[in-house]
Backbone as CSV, one residue per row, in Angstrom:
resi,resn,N_x,N_y,N_z,CA_x,CA_y,CA_z,C_x,C_y,C_z
1,MET,15.004,-36.827,30.564,15.634,-35.290,31.164,15.012,-35.072,32.489
2,LEU,14.090,-36.200,33.065,13.693,-36.340,34.333,14.441,-37.807,34.858
3,PRO,14.100,-38.207,36.594,15.048,-39.494,36.817,13.559,-39.875,36.900
4,ALA,13.783,-41.696,37.006,12.492,-42.744,36.626,11.674,-42.432,37.918
5,SER,12.065,-42.188,38.915,11.111,-41.895,39.937,10.845,-40.458,39.913
6,TYR,10.716,-40.234,39.172,10.195,-38.612,39.443,8.357,-38.542,38.739
7,VAL,7.780,-37.923,40.126,6.152,-37.852,39.848,6.091,-36.499,39.537
8,PRO,5.074,-36.216,38.188,4.718,-34.622,37.534,3.747,-34.349,39.255
9,VAL,4.047,-33.125,38.960,3.181,-32.177,40.318,1.544,-32.696,39.988
10,ASN,1.082,-32.867,39.152,-0.273,-32.826,39.323,-0.814,-34.206,39.791
11,LYS,-0.109,-34.868,39.819,-0.195,-36.116,40.698,0.691,-36.802,41.657
12,ASP,1.409,-36.118,42.507,1.977,-35.855,43.579,0.869,-35.472,44.823
13,SER,1.131,-36.667,45.712,-0.287,-36.511,46.746,0.668,-35.190,47.809
14,ASN,1.742,-34.931,47.640,2.646,-34.173,48.733,2.775,-32.863,48.365
15,VAL,1.731,-32.121,47.163,1.984,-31.334,47.157,1.058,-30.631,46.909
16,ARG,0.693,-29.719,47.749,-0.705,-28.538,47.877,-0.778,-27.462,47.041
17,SER,-2.207,-27.330,46.639,-2.265,-26.011,45.407,-1.623,-24.948,46.896
18,GLY,-1.650,-23.889,45.968,-1.589,-22.188,46.446,-2.077,-21.860,46.910
19,GLU,-3.467,-22.288,46.872,-4.386,-21.844,47.652,-4.634,-22.344,49.307
20,SER,-4.641,-20.988,49.876,-4.482,-21.532,51.626,-5.938,-22.038,51.873
21,ARG,-5.308,-22.554,52.902,-6.473,-23.617,53.558,-6.771,-22.755,54.892
22,PHE,-6.023,-22.113,55.177,-7.047,-20.924,56.396,-7.772,-19.742,55.596
23,LEU,-8.878,-20.094,55.683,-9.879,-18.857,54.658,-9.676,-17.725,55.567
24,ARG,-9.616,-16.632,55.515,-10.462,-15.441,55.939,-10.503,-14.530,54.867
25,LEU,-12.092,-14.240,55.007,-13.330,-13.239,54.466,-12.216,-12.130,53.678
26,SER,-11.700,-11.545,54.297,-10.986,-10.131,53.639,-10.214,-10.754,52.146
27,LYS,-10.192,-12.004,52.336,-8.946,-12.564,51.040,-9.912,-13.148,50.020
28,ALA,-10.871,-14.110,50.795,-11.499,-15.006,49.465,-13.291,-13.979,49.503
29,LEU,-13.244,-13.547,49.628,-14.635,-12.344,48.779,-13.902,-11.128,48.354
30,ASN,-14.152,-10.800,47.242,-14.092,-9.209,46.680,-15.647,-8.481,46.976
31,PRO,-15.726,-7.351,47.026,-17.157,-6.256,47.156,-18.231,-7.422,46.445
32,ASN,-18.854,-7.571,47.383,-20.724,-8.080,46.396,-20.865,-9.586,45.811
33,GLU,-19.569,-10.508,46.901,-19.102,-11.680,46.705,-19.613,-12.619,47.809
34,THR,-20.367,-13.655,47.317,-21.119,-14.416,48.221,-20.267,-15.578,48.137
35,LEU,-19.913,-16.493,49.352,-19.635,-18.176,49.746,-20.458,-18.577,50.802
36,LEU,-20.545,-19.607,50.513,-21.138,-20.518,51.307,-19.946,-21.440,52.098
37,ILE,-20.416,-21.376,53.962,-19.950,-22.480,54.549,-20.681,-23.474,55.207
38,ARG,-20.116,-24.908,55.227,-21.015,-25.641,56.277,-19.638,-26.360,57.376
39,LEU,-19.789,-26.283,58.218,-19.329,-26.277,59.764,-18.948,-27.666,60.171
40,CYS,-17.864,-28.076,59.968,-17.675,-29.065,60.579,-17.202,-29.893,61.858
41,GLY,-17.351,-30.628,62.320,-17.250,-31.340,63.895,-17.884,-30.218,64.240
42,ASN,-17.270,-30.017,65.630,-17.311,-29.204,66.939,-16.111,-29.250,67.997
43,TYR,-15.920,-28.581,69.008,-14.889,-28.254,69.738,-14.235,-29.234,70.382
44,VAL,-15.732,-30.557,70.397,-14.674,-31.951,71.299,-14.105,-32.690,70.549
45,SER,-14.518,-32.791,69.390,-13.650,-33.465,68.140,-11.815,-32.870,67.615
46,GLY,-11.866,-31.434,68.222,-10.891,-31.042,67.848,-10.944,-29.749,66.578
47,HIS,-12.224,-29.651,66.094,-12.470,-29.186,64.577,-12.870,-27.830,64.949
48,SER,-12.633,-26.824,65.995,-12.654,-25.605,66.251,-11.733,-25.111,67.324
49,ALA,-11.673,-23.581,67.569,-10.506,-23.011,68.337,-11.305,-21.903,69.013
50,PHE,-10.944,-21.367,69.581,-11.684,-19.908,70.127,-10.883,-18.903,71.397
51,GLY,-10.717,-18.301,71.013,-9.353,-17.437,72.242,-9.390,-15.751,71.627
52,TYR,-8.537,-15.534,71.508,-7.768,-14.257,71.007,-6.386,-14.529,69.966
53,PHE,-5.882,-13.432,69.972,-5.181,-13.370,68.563,-4.626,-11.884,68.181
54,TYR,-3.018,-12.262,67.999,-2.695,-10.748,67.367,-0.979,-11.087,66.388
55,PHE,-0.559,-10.066,65.969,0.690,-10.730,65.352,1.661,-10.018,66.095
56,ASN,2.733,-10.258,66.168,3.774,-9.922,67.085,4.735,-9.258,66.043
57,LEU,5.435,-8.694,66.526,6.481,-7.449,65.955,7.269,-8.015,64.201
58,GLU,7.279,-9.737,64.295,7.768,-10.186,63.546,7.023,-10.505,62.379
59,GLY,5.775,-9.946,62.461,4.409,-10.809,61.528,4.352,-12.030,62.030
60,ARG,4.509,-12.593,63.025,3.856,-13.875,63.379,2.489,-14.074,63.909
61,PRO,1.759,-14.972,63.945,0.163,-14.863,64.481,0.485,-15.779,66.023
62,HIS,0.381,-14.897,67.251,0.027,-15.400,68.462,-0.738,-15.617,68.912
63,HIS,-1.584,-17.112,69.347,-2.973,-17.416,69.879,-2.898,-17.514,70.868
64,SER,-3.967,-17.699,71.398,-4.257,-17.424,72.939,-5.988,-18.034,73.702
65,GLN,-6.163,-18.759,74.256,-7.197,-19.228,74.488,-8.014,-18.383,75.622
66,ASP,-7.169,-17.527,76.092,-7.456,-16.400,76.947,-7.010,-14.720,76.895
67,PHE,-7.353,-13.925,77.309,-6.874,-12.680,76.817,-5.614,-12.862,77.336
68,PRO,-4.396,-12.529,76.154,-3.158,-11.968,76.951,-2.766,-10.773,77.761
69,GLU,-1.937,-11.502,78.806,-1.604,-10.038,79.752,-0.909,-9.543,79.163
70,ASP,0.361,-9.835,78.607,1.698,-9.651,78.539,1.868,-9.215,77.137
71,TYR,1.132,-8.558,75.917,1.224,-8.347,74.597,1.899,-6.927,74.529
72,GLU,2.078,-6.095,75.176,2.400,-4.694,75.011,3.284,-4.518,74.400
73,ASP,4.623,-5.285,75.130,5.533,-5.145,74.343,6.370,-6.055,73.125
74,THR,5.254,-6.830,72.565,5.386,-7.875,71.372,4.614,-7.674,70.179
75,ILE,3.259,-6.670,70.730,2.218,-6.763,69.526,2.949,-5.742,68.531
76,GLY,2.160,-5.951,67.225,2.406,-5.839,65.930,2.022,-4.234,66.132
77,PHE,2.418,-3.441,65.177,1.517,-2.172,64.637,0.356,-2.303,63.735
78,SER,-0.446,-1.484,64.122,-1.866,-1.556,63.084,-1.501,-0.860,61.931
79,PHE,-2.740,-1.395,61.216,-2.523,-1.175,59.574,-2.461,0.339,58.888
80,ASP,-2.871,1.318,59.764,-3.021,2.400,59.618,-1.634,2.954,59.865
81,ALA,-1.062,2.658,61.041,0.365,3.127,61.492,1.469,2.498,60.324
82,LYS,1.178,1.222,59.976,2.105,1.131,58.787,2.265,1.982,57.898
83,ARG,0.707,2.253,57.030,0.395,2.925,56.052,0.905,4.218,56.349
84,LYS,1.143,4.944,57.381,1.159,6.206,57.401,2.843,6.428,57.189
85,ALA,3.436,5.562,58.110,5.037,4.846,57.748,5.536,5.145,56.741
86,GLU,4.632,4.415,55.772,4.973,3.850,54.617,4.989,5.380,53.787
87,ALA,3.840,6.130,53.920,3.718,7.311,53.050,4.789,8.277,53.594
88,GLN,5.161,8.210,54.641,6.532,9.359,54.995,7.358,9.130,54.755
89,SER,7.780,7.989,54.512,9.049,7.238,54.020,9.912,7.022,55.337
90,ARG,9.467,6.604,56.701,10.107,6.274,57.547,9.822,4.902,58.461
91,ASP,10.843,4.332,59.341,10.572,3.605,60.046,9.482,3.758,60.931
92,LEU,8.934,2.825,61.531,8.056,2.855,62.404,8.392,2.875,63.802
93,ASP,8.182,3.709,64.574,8.516,3.861,65.793,7.769,3.323,67.313
94,PRO,7.850,2.381,68.022,7.363,2.017,69.222,7.267,2.937,70.030
95,ARG,7.359,4.016,70.175,7.067,5.326,71.378,6.315,6.474,70.488
96,ARG,5.809,6.077,68.706,4.786,6.830,68.913,3.622,6.658,67.480
97,ASP,3.930,5.454,66.959,3.096,4.552,66.142,2.207,3.650,67.115
98,GLU,0.920,3.476,66.318,-0.237,2.840,66.868,0.036,1.644,66.622
99,ARG,-0.016,0.659,67.838,-0.235,-0.785,68.489,-1.832,-0.912,67.822
100,GLU,-1.442,-2.711,67.562,-2.599,-3.566,67.528,-2.935,-3.428,68.914
101,VAL,-4.768,-4.384,68.815,-4.598,-4.667,70.419,-5.434,-6.366,69.784
102,PRO,-5.445,-7.205,71.341,-5.649,-8.397,70.577,-6.880,-8.606,70.261
103,LYS,-7.820,-9.572,69.626,-9.031,-9.618,68.367,-9.378,-11.179,69.263
104,LYS,-11.231,-10.779,69.437,-11.262,-11.961,69.698,-11.696,-13.112,67.972
105,PHE,-11.246,-14.151,68.182,-11.671,-15.230,67.022,-12.198,-16.030,67.132
106,ALA,-13.086,-16.770,66.115,-13.003,-18.449,66.414,-12.765,-19.318,64.778
107,ALA,-12.042,-20.005,65.278,-11.186,-20.840,63.746,-12.169,-21.925,64.098
108,LEU,-12.758,-21.831,62.795,-14.044,-23.274,62.400,-13.509,-23.991,61.150
109,THR,-13.717,-25.215,61.229,-13.460,-26.547,60.258,-14.084,-26.236,59.534
110,ALA,-14.342,-26.162,58.190,-15.685,-25.837,57.313,-15.397,-26.173,55.782
111,ILE,-16.502,-26.630,55.317,-16.527,-26.842,53.412,-16.859,-25.743,52.901
112,ALA,-15.655,-25.152,52.403,-16.481,-23.293,52.022,-16.484,-24.046,50.301
113,HIS,-17.934,-23.495,49.726,-18.517,-23.600,48.358,-18.146,-21.351,47.698
114,LYS,-17.668,-21.483,46.890,-17.943,-20.213,46.339,-19.111,-20.005,45.659
115,CYS,-20.058,-18.662,45.487,-21.432,-19.070,44.940,-21.459,-18.093,43.690
116,PRO,-22.066,-18.868,42.940,-22.033,-17.882,41.340,-22.513,-16.851,41.093
117,VAL,-22.052,-15.909,40.531,-21.945,-14.522,40.536,-23.193,-14.729,40.128
118,ASP,-23.747,-15.316,38.840,-25.657,-14.419,38.501,-26.467,-15.262,39.492
119,PRO,-27.212,-14.686,39.736,-28.192,-14.989,41.220,-28.996,-16.238,40.449
120,LYS,-29.328,-16.240,39.179,-30.341,-17.269,38.840,-29.340,-18.856,38.676
121,ALA,-27.906,-18.887,38.708,-27.213,-19.859,38.448,-27.944,-21.018,39.641
122,ALA,-27.800,-21.891,39.439,-27.921,-23.044,40.407,-26.909,-23.061,40.930
123,GLN,-26.606,-23.605,42.833,-25.750,-23.196,43.759,-24.896,-24.852,43.498
124,SER,-23.605,-24.730,43.135,-23.169,-26.010,43.596,-22.701,-26.876,44.326
125,TYR,-22.832,-27.614,44.949,-22.522,-28.192,46.291,-21.022,-29.787,45.843
126,ASP,-20.510,-29.666,44.729,-19.729,-30.267,44.014,-18.310,-30.071,44.361
127,ASP,-17.915,-29.159,44.462,-16.784,-28.436,44.181,-16.290,-27.551,45.531
128,GLY,-16.720,-27.969,46.763,-16.122,-27.562,47.799,-14.541,-27.764,47.898
129,ARG,-14.254,-27.140,49.330,-12.876,-27.440,49.711,-12.642,-27.372,51.305
130,LEU,-11.994,-28.216,51.852,-12.110,-28.048,53.468,-11.417,-27.180,53.681
131,VAL,-11.425,-26.137,54.651,-10.796,-24.945,55.090,-11.114,-24.862,56.598
132,ILE,-10.417,-24.066,57.447,-10.590,-23.502,58.240,-10.634,-21.694,58.243
133,VAL,-12.276,-21.529,58.829,-12.628,-20.492,58.508,-11.986,-19.408,59.758
134,ASP,-11.502,-18.485,59.850,-11.275,-17.798,60.400,-12.255,-16.481,60.955
135,LEU,-12.883,-16.079,61.844,-13.918,-14.884,61.829,-13.337,-14.335,63.037
136,THR,-13.421,-13.062,62.710,-12.722,-12.222,63.630,-14.095,-11.084,64.024
137,GLN,-14.485,-10.844,62.743,-15.810,-9.704,63.048,-16.794,-10.183,63.825
138,ILE,-17.159,-8.544,64.270,-18.207,-9.272,65.415,-19.836,-9.643,65.399
139,ASN,-20.332,-9.229,64.046,-21.314,-9.999,63.367,-21.356,-11.441,63.676
140,LEU,-20.424,-11.731,62.671,-20.213,-13.254,62.194,-19.947,-13.868,63.891
141,LEU,-19.168,-13.203,64.614,-18.676,-13.803,65.904,-20.122,-13.752,67.024
142,GLU,-21.079,-12.906,66.596,-22.690,-13.155,67.514,-23.137,-14.235,66.786
143,MET,-23.137,-14.227,65.189,-23.886,-15.261,65.191,-23.364,-16.704,65.092
144,ILE,-22.545,-17.318,65.136,-21.884,-18.328,65.767,-22.446,-18.489,67.686
145,ASP,-22.334,-17.730,68.281,-22.839,-17.621,69.289,-24.243,-17.497,69.446
146,THR,-24.651,-17.402,68.788,-26.304,-17.675,68.529,-26.602,-19.405,68.144
147,LEU,-26.206,-19.698,66.690,-26.326,-20.751,66.430,-26.398,-21.628,67.166
148,PHE,-24.689,-22.064,67.875,-24.002,-23.057,68.932,-25.223,-22.856,70.364
149,ALA,-25.874,-21.748,70.189,-26.568,-21.978,71.961,-27.912,-22.499,71.242
150,GLU,-28.083,-22.901,70.213,-29.582,-23.621,70.045,-29.760,-25.534,69.638
151,GLU,-30.338,-25.485,70.261,-30.392,-27.637,70.196,-29.944,-27.682,68.513
152,GLU,-31.240,-27.584,67.474,-30.982,-27.909,66.339,-29.928,-27.421,65.483
153,TYR,-28.857,-26.583,65.665,-27.481,-26.755,64.992,-26.620,-26.910,65.969
154,ALA,-27.096,-28.105,66.291,-25.792,-28.673,67.129,-24.721,-29.186,66.053
155,ILE,-23.680,-29.801,66.579,-22.923,-30.208,65.282,-22.368,-31.851,65.997
156,GLU,-22.296,-33.204,65.458,-22.079,-34.273,66.420,-20.519,-33.993,66.311
157,ASP,-19.975,-34.528,66.938,-18.521,-35.014,67.215,-17.887,-35.879,65.607
158,ASN,-16.892,-35.179,65.025,-16.719,-35.361,63.503,-17.857,-35.494,62.243
159,GLY,-18.924,-35.021,63.266,-20.083,-35.066,62.016,-19.838,-33.525,61.135
160,LEU,-21.089,-32.896,59.956,-21.248,-31.988,59.220,-22.620,-31.490,59.751
161,ALA,-22.468,-29.833,59.645,-23.821,-29.350,59.987,-24.708,-29.835,58.776
162,ASN,-25.946,-29.599,59.753,-27.441,-29.669,58.510,-27.759,-28.606,57.809
163,TYR,-26.624,-27.697,57.964,-27.059,-26.096,57.665,-25.852,-25.287,56.910
164,VAL,-25.628,-24.114,56.277,-24.535,-23.656,55.495,-24.957,-21.939,56.142
165,ILE,-23.979,-21.976,56.468,-23.921,-20.119,56.214,-23.601,-19.486,55.082
166,LYS,-24.373,-18.468,55.174,-24.431,-18.039,53.649,-23.493,-16.478,53.822
167,ILE,-22.586,-16.032,53.629,-22.055,-14.717,53.993,-21.015,-13.782,52.532
168,THR,-21.869,-12.918,52.554,-21.992,-11.960,51.533,-20.449,-10.663,51.922
169,ARG,-20.047,-10.386,51.308,-19.031,-8.933,51.749,-19.870,-8.237,51.032
170,LEU,-20.028,-6.809,51.938,-20.601,-5.773,51.413,-19.688,-4.407,51.449
171,SER,-19.435,-3.367,50.274,-18.480,-2.189,50.315,-19.752,-1.247,50.505
172,LYS,-19.641,-0.408,51.158,-20.369,1.175,50.987,-19.485,2.195,51.883
173,GLY,-19.246,3.302,50.849,-17.933,4.488,51.392,-16.986,4.071,51.918
174,GLY,-16.143,3.058,51.359,-15.201,2.560,51.818,-14.873,1.886,52.639
175,LYS,-16.247,1.458,53.562,-16.274,0.423,54.501,-16.391,-0.800,54.251
176,THR,-15.812,-1.972,54.763,-16.118,-3.440,54.304,-16.866,-3.854,55.351
177,SER,-18.089,-4.339,55.108,-18.815,-5.478,55.861,-18.812,-6.527,55.528
178,TYR,-19.819,-8.057,56.805,-19.746,-8.936,56.348,-21.196,-9.542,56.335
179,SER,-22.515,-9.719,55.640,-23.857,-10.221,56.214,-23.994,-11.658,55.978
180,PRO,-24.087,-11.835,56.987,-24.394,-13.957,57.152,-25.600,-14.060,57.141
181,ILE,-26.200,-15.366,56.384,-27.412,-15.528,56.648,-27.282,-17.389,56.869
182,SER,-28.051,-17.614,57.811,-27.803,-19.335,58.221,-29.253,-19.743,57.129
183,LEU,-28.620,-20.966,56.445,-30.086,-21.715,55.439,-29.709,-23.143,56.225
184,MET,-30.665,-23.860,56.251,-30.716,-25.496,56.058,-30.710,-26.177,55.174
185,LYS,-29.735,-26.753,55.015,-29.457,-27.547,53.841,-28.643,-28.942,54.234
186,ARG,-29.302,-29.936,53.173,-28.531,-31.150,53.766,-27.836,-31.417,53.327
187,VAL,-26.619,-32.242,54.014,-25.280,-32.852,53.669,-25.334,-33.223,52.018
188,SER,-24.912,-32.838,50.920,-24.458,-33.581,49.531,-23.258,-34.415,49.860
189,LYS,-23.584,-35.292,48.847,-22.521,-36.722,48.560,-21.021,-36.301,48.236
190,ALA,-20.975,-35.221,47.857,-19.896,-34.815,47.408,-18.875,-34.378,48.618
191,GLU,-19.977,-33.536,49.223,-19.407,-33.278,50.834,-18.867,-33.969,51.763
192,GLN,-19.849,-35.001,52.015,-19.128,-35.887,52.758,-18.165,-36.839,51.990
193,ALA,-17.870,-36.827,51.330,-16.787,-37.425,50.550,-15.432,-37.248,50.598
194,LEU,-16.019,-35.307,50.963,-14.546,-34.379,50.831,-14.161,-35.040,52.268
195,TRP,-14.940,-34.789,53.197,-15.008,-35.061,54.669,-14.579,-36.077,54.966
196,ASP,-14.825,-37.078,54.716,-14.185,-38.556,54.726,-12.805,-38.867,53.695
197,ALA,-12.501,-38.103,53.031,-11.064,-37.983,52.536,-9.878,-37.092,53.389
198,GLU,-10.129,-35.898,53.378,-9.548,-34.813,54.353,-9.988,-34.265,55.497
199,GLY,-11.081,-34.851,56.065,-11.020,-34.584,57.484,-11.064,-35.254,58.385
200,GLY,-11.950,-35.155,59.474,-11.899,-36.200,60.779,-10.788,-36.008,61.734
201,PRO,-9.557,-37.115,61.947,-9.028,-36.882,62.873,-7.330,-36.190,61.874
202,LYS,-7.488,-36.006,61.037,-6.749,-35.238,60.031,-6.323,-33.865,59.818
203,VAL,-7.594,-33.147,60.586,-7.653,-31.587,61.204,-7.934,-31.964,62.835
204,TYR,-7.127,-30.574,62.812,-6.799,-30.666,64.919,-6.577,-29.035,64.829
205,VAL,-7.756,-28.339,64.718,-7.799,-27.089,65.258,-7.142,-26.271,66.113
206,PRO,-7.108,-27.310,67.287,-5.944,-26.376,68.593,-4.744,-26.131,68.397
207,ALA,-4.098,-26.611,67.437,-2.713,-26.808,67.106,-2.015,-25.429,66.979
208,ILE,-2.944,-24.262,66.773,-2.828,-23.030,66.323,-2.127,-22.637,67.630
209,PHE,-2.411,-22.997,69.266,-2.167,-22.468,70.028,-0.670,-22.880,70.550
210,SER,-0.476,-24.063,69.653,0.703,-23.980,69.597,1.985,-23.910,68.550
211,ASN,1.241,-23.080,67.270,1.786,-22.609,66.466,2.258,-23.872,65.645
212,GLY,1.127,-24.715,65.393,1.645,-25.905,64.825,0.478,-25.730,63.646
213,ASP,0.270,-27.096,62.777,-0.389,-27.448,61.727,-1.430,-27.814,61.778
214,PRO,-2.556,-27.001,61.561,-4.338,-28.273,62.161,-4.127,-29.183,60.893
215,PHE,-3.959,-28.924,60.092,-3.706,-29.677,59.060,-2.811,-31.262,58.708
216,GLU,-2.252,-31.426,60.168,-0.729,-32.401,60.246,-1.214,-33.837,61.393
217,GLY,-3.165,-33.296,61.601,-3.936,-34.189,62.465,-3.875,-34.072,63.932
218,ARG,-4.621,-34.341,64.766,-4.022,-34.832,66.124,-3.071,-35.295,66.499
219,PRO,-2.247,-34.451,67.263,-0.736,-35.432,67.790,-1.211,-36.679,68.367
220,ALA,-0.700,-37.598,68.210,-0.640,-38.873,69.711,-0.252,-38.449,70.923
221,ASP,-1.495,-38.195,71.737,-1.225,-37.924,73.502,-0.926,-36.554,73.305
222,GLY,-1.473,-35.671,72.364,-1.513,-34.427,71.922,0.151,-33.699,71.780
223,ALA,1.111,-34.773,71.535,2.370,-33.906,70.901,3.018,-34.903,69.793
224,LEU,3.857,-34.311,69.548,4.728,-35.759,68.290,5.778,-35.938,68.856
225,GLU,6.616,-37.019,68.269,7.615,-37.838,68.330,8.714,-37.218,69.369
226,ASP,8.910,-35.234,68.332,10.167,-35.227,69.005,9.549,-34.567,70.003
227,GLY,8.474,-34.433,71.085,7.927,-33.819,71.936,7.522,-32.367,71.453
228,GLY,7.212,-31.825,70.184,7.338,-30.708,69.814,5.579,-30.824,68.838
229,VAL,5.240,-29.557,68.070,4.380,-29.666,67.088,5.281,-29.318,66.174
230,ARG,4.205,-29.557,65.120,4.828,-29.130,63.890,4.955,-27.382,63.405
231,PRO,5.659,-26.891,63.236,5.783,-25.055,63.049,4.859,-25.178,61.636
232,VAL,4.293,-24.053,62.029,3.864,-23.547,60.424,4.478,-21.980,60.444
233,ALA,4.687,-21.746,59.164,5.930,-20.575,58.625,4.917,-19.594,58.619
234,ALA,4.338,-19.124,59.444,3.300,-18.035,58.899,4.007,-16.693,59.924
235,LYS,3.477,-16.007,58.897,3.929,-13.984,59.068,3.329,-13.107,58.107
236,ARG,3.344,-12.248,58.459,2.510,-10.822,57.740,3.178,-10.165,57.384
237,ASP,3.106,-9.345,56.236,3.790,-8.331,55.036,3.812,-7.279,55.698
238,ASP,4.661,-6.163,55.375,4.677,-5.014,55.537,3.655,-4.311,56.089
239,LEU,2.541,-4.584,55.292,1.353,-3.697,55.514,0.283,-4.503,55.836
240,GLY,0.917,-5.398,56.461,-0.400,-6.186,57.509,-1.174,-7.345,56.994
241,ALA,-0.814,-7.665,55.713,-1.678,-8.761,55.128,-0.764,-9.976,55.632
242,ASP,-1.457,-10.959,56.118,-1.614,-11.843,56.523,-1.183,-13.014,55.349
243,GLN,0.093,-13.854,55.781,0.330,-14.696,54.874,0.333,-16.364,55.634
244,LEU,-0.544,-16.951,55.350,-0.601,-18.088,56.251,-0.858,-19.380,54.999
245,PRO,0.481,-19.863,55.402,0.517,-20.967,54.352,-0.167,-22.107,54.118
246,TYR,-1.298,-22.624,55.599,-2.131,-23.690,55.512,-3.813,-23.314,55.075
C-alpha cells in the first residue's frame, strides 16, 4: 500500500507540527491563562528584531526597522472596518473605511511553557517549545525595555536568560490585557537541550525584514545561494486574524 521508501509522518523530521512557531499572545492564551517565556540569545546573535510592522491590503506582513513613510496606500484595513463591512454585507472601500497604522513590535526568540490551570500544580520546564514571541502590547514592550536596560538581565550571545517572564491574559468588560512579571529561574537541562538541538544558528529573526523564514537559520554572508531569502507564505484572513505558518 505504501512505497518502500515511505517515512511515517510521526517519524519524518521534515514534517512540522501544525502549531505555529511564531507565538502571538492573542492566539496562544485564552482569558485567565498564563504562560512562561525564557528569552534566548540577543540582537547581536540574531535572535531578536525590533521595529514596526503592518499588514498590507493583500494580508501580508510588512516589517521594517524604521517607521515606514510610504504605507498609506498599501496598509490594510482595521479589524473594526472589516467587521463593519461584513455586517453591512458590502466590500471594503479605501475612501471611507478605516485603515490600520504601523505598530511597534519586538520579535524575540524564546522557549515557551504553558502554565498549569491549577495554581497549586507544579510548573514543568520539560515540555517547552522554541518560538519567536511577537510582542506589540505597549506594557510588554515597556517591560522589555526595562529588563534590557538592567545589567543583571543581560543575555549572552546564543545564551539563555537566567529568568522567565510570566504573562497572564486578562479579560474585563470585553477588553483584553496582558499582565507580565519577571522571575529569576535557572535554566533547566530540558531547556538547554532544546536550545542546543533547535536554537543557536538555526534561528535568525532579522529574516522577517526580507520576508524570510527565521527558522531557516542565518544565511551565509546574509544571503542564500539564489541571492534572496526563503519566502514565508504569511497572510491574514478576512477578519484580520494573522496566518503565520512558522
